[in-house]
N, C-alpha and C positions, 0 to 999 in steps of 0.2 A: 443193686442190693435191695432186698425186700424190706417192708416197713418194720417187721419184727426184729430183723438184724440191726436196723438203725437204732431201735429203742435200747439195745444192749450197750450202745456206745455213748457215753456221756462225757462232757468236757472235763478235762483235768483241772481247768481253772475256774469252774463254776462256783459262785458263792451266793452267797446271799448276805376256826380252827374251822338241821339236819335232823335222820332224826327230824327233829323239829326246827333246828336252826344251825347256822354255821358261825363259829366264833370269829373274832377279828384276827388279823395277822396274816391272812392268806394273800399271796401276791402272784401275779403271772410271771412265769419264767421264760426268758427268751430261748429260742431253739438252740440247743447246745451244739458246739462244734464236735466233729468226730474225733474219737480218741479211745484209748483203752483205759479202764479203771481197775485198780486193785485196792483192796482194803489196806489201810496203813495204820499203824499203831501210833499212839501219842503217849509214850511210856511215862512222862512226867505227871500225867493226870490220873487221879484215882478213878477206877471204873466200877460201875455197878451193873447188875443184871436187871433188865427190864423187858417187858413184852412189847413187841412191835406187831400191830395187827393191821391186816388188809381185809376189807370187807366189800364184796360186790353184791349189793342188794337188788341189782337190776335183773331182768329176764334174759339177758344176753351174756355170753362169756366175754372176758376182757383180759388182755395181756398188760401187765403193769410192771414198770421198772421203777424201783425206789432206791434212793441213795441218801445216806445220812452223812453230813459234812461238818467238820469242826476245824477251824483254822486252815481251810483249804486242803484238808486231808480227809480221805474217806474213812468213816467209822464203820459203816456197813453198806452192803450193796445186795440187791435181790431182784431177780426176774421171777414173776409169778404168773401162771395161767390160772385165772380164777373162773370157776364155773358159775352159772347163775345162782345167786344166793349164798355163795361160799364165803366163809369167814376163816382166814388163815392167821394163826398166831405163831410168832417166832421169838425165841429168847435171843436178845442181843446184849453185848457188853458195851456200855456207853459211858462216856465221862459224865461226872456230875456237873453239867454245864449246859449251855444252850447249843443245840444242833440245828443246822438247816436241813430240812427234809425235802428232797426234790422228788416229784412224781411225774411220770409220763406214761400215757396209755396208747394202745394201738387205735383208739377211737379219736385221737387228736387232742386229748386233754394234756396240758403242761402247766404245772403250778408248783408252788413251794410254800412252806410254812415253818415256823420256829417251834421246835420241841424243847421246852424248858424242862430238862431232866430233874425230877424231884424224887428222892428216896421214899417219900411218904406216899407216892402214887405208884400204880402198877405199871404204867407204860403209856404208849401213844397209839392212837387208832386213826386209820385213814379210811374214809368211806368213799368209794368210787361210785358216784351216781351217774345218771345218764348224761347230764350236761355240766356237772361240776364235781369238785372233790372237797369233802369236808374233813377237817382235822380236829381231833379232840385228845386232850390228856384224859386218862381214865383211871378209875379205881373202883374195886368191888369191896363192899363193906358188909360183912355178916351182921345181922341184927343182934345176934347173941354174943359173938366174939368181938365185935367192934372193929375199928380200924383207926388209923392216925387222924382221920378227919372227923371222927365221931366225938362230939363234945358232951354226950350224956343223954339220959332219958330212960324209957322203959320199953320192953318188948317181950312178947311171949316167946316160947320155944319155937323159933322159925328156922326154916320154912315149915308151914303147916303140912302134916302128912296127908296123903291122898285119902279120898273117901270111896274109891272104887268106881266112881262115875266116869273118870277120864284117866288116860295114861299118857304121860309125856316123858320125854328124855331129859328134861331139865326143869327146875322150878320156874313158875311165872314170877316176874319181878318188876320193880319200878326203877326207871332210869331218870335221874334228875340231871338236866343239862343246864350249864351256866354259860350262855353265849355273851354275857356281859362281864362287868368287873367282879372281883372277888366279893363274896357275900357270905352271910350265915343264914341257914335255913332250918325250919322245923318241918319234919315229915311225920304225918299221922295217918294210919291206915286202919279202917274198920272193916270187919267181915260181917255183913249184915249189921247188927247193932252192937257187935262186940269189938272193942278196940284191941288190936293185936300189936300195934307198934306206935310209939310216940317218942321220937328221938330228934336230936339236933345235930347239925353237921356244919363244918366250915368248908366252903366250896370255892376253890380258886377259879380264876378266870379261865374260860376255854376248857372246862373240865366236865366229864360225864361221871356221875356217881351211880353205881349199880347196886341195888339192894335185893337179894333173893328173898321171896316172900312166901310162896305157897305152891303146893301140889293139889290143892283142894278146889273143886268147882264152886262157883258162887259169884255173887255180886259184891264187889268191894268198893269202898269209898276212899279216895286218896286226897289228902289235904296237904298242900305245901305252902308254908308261910315264909315271907321275908319281911324286911322293914318296910318295903314299898307296896306289897300286894299279898293277897291270899288267893290261891288257886284251888278250887274244890271240884273234883271230877269223879265221875262214875267209871268203874273198871270191871267189866265182865270177864271172868276167867272160866274156861281157857280160850274164849273167842279172841281176846287180846293177850297173847303170851307175855308181852312186855308193854307196860304203860310208860310213855315218855312225857316228861313235863319239862319245859324250858322256862327257867325263872328269869331269863333275860328278856324274852318276848311275851311270856304268859301263855304260850301256845301249848296244847296237849295233843297227843296222837299215840300211835302204836308202832312207830318206826318209819323208816323210809317207805314211801308209798310204792306198791307194786301197781303201776298205773296203766299197764298195757291191757287192752281188751281186743281179742282176736274174734273176728266174725267170719264164719266159714259156711259155704253152701255145699253140702255133700250130696244134694239131690241132683237128679238129671234134668231138672227144669229150672228156669230162672225164678228168683224170688225177690220181692221187695220187703225189707224188714225195717220197722220203726222201733227205735230204742230210746228209752227214757231212763235216766240214772239220777237218783236223788240221794243226797247225803243225809244220814240220820243225825239228830242232835243228841246231846249227852243224855237226855231223859228218854231216848228211844223214839221220839217223834221225828217228823220230817222237817227239814230246814225250810224257811221261807225265803232264803237268800237265793235270788236268781242265779248268782254266780256259782252256787253249789248244785244246780240242776242242769243236766245236759240232755238235749234232745237231738237225735240224729236219724236220718232215713237213708238207707243204702239199697241200691239195685245190684244184685249179685247174679252173675251168670253161673251155670253149672260148674262146680269145682273151684269157683273163685274164693279167695281168702283176702280179707282186708284187716289191717291193724289200726286201732284207734288209741289215743292217749286222752281219755275223757276226764280223768281226775288228776290232781296234782298233790293232794294231801292224803295221808293215811287215815283209815277209819272204816266205818260201816256204811255201805251204800245199798240201796234197794234198786234192783234192776228190773225193768219191765220191757218186754219185747213182744211185738205183734207182727205177724205175717199177713200178706195180702189175702191168703186163703182162710183167714180167721183163726189160725193157731196162735195161742198166746202163752206167755210165760211170765212169772214173777219169782224173784229169788233174791238172796242176800249175797253181796260180795264184800268180804272183809279184805280190804287192801292193806294187809299187814304181813310183815315177815313172821314165820318162814314160808308163808304161802307164796306161790308164784303168780304169773299172769292169769287172767280170767279169759274164758272163751264162750261165745255163743255159737252153737253149731246147729245148722238145719240138716236133719237127717234125710234118709231116702224116702221116708213116709211123709215128708213135708211138715214135720214137727220141729220145734226149736228147744234146745236144752242149754243150761248154764253149768259150766264146770270151772274149777279153779285148780291150777297145777300146784305141785309141791306137797310137802307134809301138811296134814290138817290136824291142828291141835285138838285133843279130846277124842 
């Protein structure tokens, strides 16, 4: 029996959250015994409709089996072939109670977490990364219409309409992650020197709060305050379609890093390429942290392709490449969704170019 067939069979007796961080509650799940599973109802419990989301931010396709379990009964079951970068939403009918969510992939990941179903939230999100799975409760909160977690404040008529400089399929937004205990936050956003939002929210543990903000190009300032800290960060739009802020760790970014860099020699002669990658700081300068600077030299035969994973966090990186024949390149690599992996390609003329796969915001 092949691996994919095995993934569709989960144990009848199995029981039991990136972005910038992963909330607590995740556990490794033993390999299940073989058996068949069917969704079974629990009629005595009231059910509500919630969204269950699977997201594959990696550059590779992945096959995912997901099962929701309550009192040793299946609440939902799904097999999904996720393309690189694909996010798949599904409406499920779930009891207003705790569920155990089991996840297994054809890449060998097996894990579980608890979904505490809350009618005030939108649902549950599973982020299948290269070496780990992150689990998040999630809610989207309109700045003008509010949501159950909104505790008051002010906001312009958001999202801001576009100015014709960029065209995108969805508004740029801010996602506040709480990988720690429940807390209250204040979110303030300025567009240049104009404040467009200043609101407060109650944020449960292990939750992502999404706020759609703008279709308008520009440099924004995002300030997130809790009782313990203030996080003040620059947000260039549309270069960063989504600004992520984790109030549990204090980290900021633009989503799960697309960390693969492919280096290909399309010439008919060997080449030696030297690569230097530097992460830019919030103010646009280069970091002085040696851990954020990568240097690598590769000897490539004609037609040879190598893949590197030189970065681990999302953000803006400056890439410098030099060939032994004197050809040089410098360019910017935004390691942010929805962009895909980057590639350095040596063409038939002995020159090197930098490209990034996937949709390019703006």
